[in-house]
N, C-alpha and C positions, 0 to 999 in steps of 0.2 A: 817595782814594775808598774807602769801606767798603761791602762787600756781604755778603750772608749767608754766602758761601763763605769770607770772611775771619774769620768769628766762630766760636769753638768751639761746636759744636752743643749740647753739654750746657748751656752758659751761655745760649745764645740762647733756648731753649725753657723754661728753668726757671721764669721768671716767668709765662709763659702757662699752664704746667701748674699752678702754684699757684692762679692765678685760676680755672682750669677746676674744680679740686677745690672751691674756695670757692663757685663758682656752683652746682654740683650739690648741695652741702650745704645752701645757703640755699634752693634750689628745693624740696628735700624738706621742709624746715622750714616753708616758706610753704604748701605743699600740705596739710600736716598741720594747720596753723593755720586754713586756710580750711575744712577739713572740720569742725573743732571749732566754728567760727563758724556754719557752715551748720546744724549740729545744735542750736545755741542760737538765741536771738532776736537775731540780729545786726541792726545798723542800716543796713548797706550793701546795695545791690542786687547780687545775684549772678545774672546772666542765664544762661540755659541755652544751652550751645554747640550742642546738637543737639535738634531738635524735628521730629517726623514731619510730612510734608506734610499728612496727614489732620488732625492736631491743629491745624495752622495754619489749614487751611480752616475748621474748626469755629470757631476764634477770630474769623475774618473774618465768618462767617455769623452769629455771635452779635451782632457789631457792627451788621450790616445789619438784623437782626431788631429790635434796640433802636431803630434809626433809624426803621423803619417803624411800630413801636408808638408812638413819640413823635409821629409825624405823625398817626396814627390817633386819638390822644388829645389833639390840639391842643396838644402840647408842642413847644417848640423843641428839635430834636436838638442834641446837643453832644458833644464829646470832652473828656475830662479827663486830663491827663498831667503828670508832673513837669516843672517848668520847667528847661530845659537852659541851660547856659552861665553860671550864676551861682554864685558861690563858696560861699554858705551852703547850697547843695544838694549839695555834694560833700565827700568826706572822703579825705585821703591815707592810704593803707595801705601800709606798707613791704612791698616784695616784690610788690605788685600795681599800685599807681599811684593815680591820681585816680579814685575811684569815686563813683557817684551814691548818695545816701542815700534811704532810704524815709521816708515821712511828712514830706515837705518841702513847700516852696512849690509850688503847682500852677498850671497854666495851663489855662484853659478856652477852647476854640475852638467857637463856637456860631453857629447860624443866626440867633439873636436879636440878636447883635452885628454891626452893619454892618461894623465894621472887620475882623472875622474871617470874614465871609461867603465871601469868595473862597478863603481858606485852607481852610475847612471843605469847600467843594466840590472843591477840588484834592485834599484827602486822600481823599475818597470816590472820586474818579476813580483815584487811585493804588492804593487798596485793591482796586478792581474789576480793575485791570490785574494786580495781584499774584495775585488769585484765578484769573484766566484762565491765568496762567503756571503756577501750581501744578496746576491741573486738566490742562493740556496737557503737563506735564513739560518745559517749555521755559524759556529764559532771555532776558532783555532787559537792556540797559544803561539807566541813568537818562537818558542822551542819547536813546535810542530812545523812551522815554516822552515826553520833551519834544517830540520831532519828530512824535510821533503826533497831537499837537494843539497846534501852536505858537501859534495864535491865542488859544487858551484859557489856556495856561500863561504865555505872553508872555516868560518868561525861565527859564533853566535852574536858577537859584537856588531858585525856588519848588518845583521837583521835588525837589531835594536836601534842602530843609528838610522837605518833606512826608514823605519816606522816613525821615529821622532821627526825626521826631516819631512816625511810625507804629511804628518800632522801639522807641522809648522807651515808648510807650503800651502796647504788647503785651508788652514785656519780652523781645523776641526779636531776636537779631542780624540785621542787614539782609540778609546773604547768604542767610538761610533763606527770604526772600521771592522768591528767584530773580531779584532785581534786582541787576545787576552795576554796579560803578563803573568808569569808564574809567581805565586805568592810564597814568601818565606816567613812573613810575620805571623804573630799569634795574638789571639784575643780571648779574654776570660773575664769572669766576674758576673755581675748582675745585669746581664743583657741576653735577650733572645732576638732573633730576626727571622724574616721570611726569605727563603732563598728563591732562585729563579723558577723553581717548580712549585712554589707555594708552601713548601714544608717549613715548619717552625724548628729552628736550630737553637738549641740551648748551649750557651757558652760558659756555663757556671764552672765547669772543671777545666776549661781552657781548650781551644781548638785552633787549628791553622786557619788563617783568613782565606776564604774561598778565592779561586782564580777569577770567577765571574762576580767580582765584588760590586760592579756597577749594576748588577741585576738584583741586589738586595734592595727591597722597596719598603720595608717597614721594620722599625726597631721597637722592641718592647722592653722597657727598663724603668726601674725605680732608683737608679744610681743617682747619687748626689754630685759625683765628679768623675772625671776620667783621668787615670794615672798612666802616662806614657813613660815606659822604662827603656833605657838604652839597651840593657843586656838581657839575653835570654835567661841566664842563670838567676839573676835577681827577680825577673818576672816569675820564673817557676817557683822560687822560694816563697814569694808573696802569695802565689796561688795555693801552695802546699800548706802555709800557715793560716790560710783563710783570712786574708787581710780584711775582707768585708765584715768580719766579726770584730775586728780590732779598730778599724777606721771607718766604719759605716759602709753602706752599700755603694759600690764603685765598679768601674769597668777598668780592666788592666789591658794594656796593649804594649807589644814590643815589636820592633822591626829587626831584632837581632843585630843591633849595630846600626849601620847606615840604612835608613828605611827604603824599602822597595816601593814601587808605584802603588800597589794595592793597599799597603799599610797606610800610606798617606791619603789615599782615596777614602778608605773606610773611616779614618779619623775625621776627615772633613765632613763626611756624611753624618757621622754621629754628632759632631759638634753643631752642625746646622739643624739636625733633627731634634736633638734633646735640649740644646742650648744650656748646657751645664758647664761648670769650670773644667778646663783641661790643664793638668799640671804635669810638668816634666821632671823626671828623676834621671839625671845623667852624671857621668864622672865629672869631677872638677878639674878638667883639662881641656885644652883647645879642641881636641877631637870630639869630646862629649858635647862641647858648646856648639860645634859645627853641626852635629847631628840634630840638636835641639833647634838650631836656626833653620835647617832644611824643613823640619816639620812646621815651624812657625811662619817663616818668611818665604820658603821655596828656594829654588836653585836657578842659576843663570841658564843652565842647559835646558831646563824645562819651563822657562819663564813664559812661553807661549801657552802653557796650560795652568798658569798660576791660580786661576779662579776655581779650579777643581782639586788642587793639590795642597794648598796652604791651610794652616790653622791659626789665623791671626790672634785668636783669643787665648792661645796657650800662655801659661805662666811658668816661670822657672822656679820649681820648688826646692831643688837641691841636686847635687851637693854644691852649696855656694862657697866659693873660695873664702869669703869673709867670715864664715862660721867654723872653719877647720880648727883654728886655734882655740876658739871658745868652747868647742866640743871636747877638747882635750885629746885629739887624735894623736897617737904616738908618732914621733918623728921618723922612726924606722919603718913605718908603713907608707910614708910619702915617697914619691918617685921624682928624681931629678928631671928637669926639662931636657929634651933632645933639641938638636938644631931644627928639626921639623916642627917641634912644638913652638919654638920661638917664632918661626916663620908664620905658622898658622895663627898664633896670637896677634902678630903684627897685621896680618891680613884681615882678621876679624875687626880689629880696631879701626880699620880704614873704611869699613862698610857703612853705608848711609843709615841703615836701620840701627846699627850699634851707636853711631854718633848721635842719633836722635833719641837714644834711651840712656840717660846719664847713669841710672842705677846699674844697668847691665854693663855699660862701659867701665864703670868703676870696679866691678867684680873682675873683669878681664884684666884690667890694669894691675889689680892686686895680685892676681895669679902670675902675671908676667914678671912683676917685680920680685916676687918670692922665688920664681923659677922652680917651683915644686908642685907636682900635681897629685891629686888624691882620687882614687877610684871609689866607687860606691862601697866596695867591700872593706874600705878603711874603717867603716863603722863597726865592723866585727872585732876590731882591736879593743873596743870599749866593752862590748858584750854581743854575743851572737844574735840575741833577740832585740838588741837596742834599736835597730832600724824599724822593725814592725811594731814593737811595743811602746817605744818612747819617741823616737825621732819623727816618724811620719804623723802620729796622732798630735804631737805637740806643734809641729809645723803647720798643720791644717787648722788646729784650734786657734793659733795665734795669727794666722794669715801671713806667715813668713815666706812669701814668695815674691818674685820680681816679674 
């Protein structure tokens, strides 16, 4: 059994230190490039991180004024916004992620169109709620908005879509509207932070990520790296075995599968604030790779908020398809590909950020060729403590990430 205490300290941290220097260097270069782009006529949308409540109130008032003027002049009111979630409306920018473009295919939501009548009305209702929240300096969750008029909205998804469309239409991140997303993710390990009320929150034993994650304004941590874990069960096991005593001081995060907005926001804030390596531990299957890509590169549906949701510095620690055979994982714990797995693998291989990363592309090709996937738990077939005592310390010591 190998633990951190068995490894020479100078060799254990050397690869992490190299990665930290590389991350900080690239971060500075990307910020400079973005500044140059913003001063020129760039084709990508760069949303504002901060906007005053008063400015946002004016934006909403202008929308309502146009709405009333249209009605007074016998015109059908409408909203026009960039269409979200389609590939030709996005551009992959290295060091930033999947961004929405300007001057692209647009989507019209109008009272003239029967199909979009309910969506238009729901957006007006959400805008009215946002206006009240801004005026009263209060917050509400999207769930609160839904339950304020269940019979009208009928489902939570409509509220979620309306808030995303409003954010896209006005070019303002959703958190500026004082509408919070409900958190499902967890954070633990060597980190404390100040919440919105100025209280110090200790995450050492693991806590749920707060709903008001944008209100966190200070991190206190001696962590050497952040480990993002796909599954809650694996996260909880590493908390229970006190991974920080085996692999050095670190921060553990999980989105419990596909990450929610708040998990992505807090990871971005941690990465920017601490500027330490971010490593991903996901299943060696197309779904696990998709989850890692959402953290690292973002998603098409939220490409208009890329600059506050992506973590470009993330590295893929494991499980790497290319190491399954070398580790001696038993064949009977591997799982055959489904048709959905094949389609997802093909989709991943067509994405620009995968094409531009030969090492990641090779790993996906190896997985697709073998047509067998391996979950994180496959390491238990070697030894129950193999992951925490040998696999993770060895991978970090040797810098075996992509």
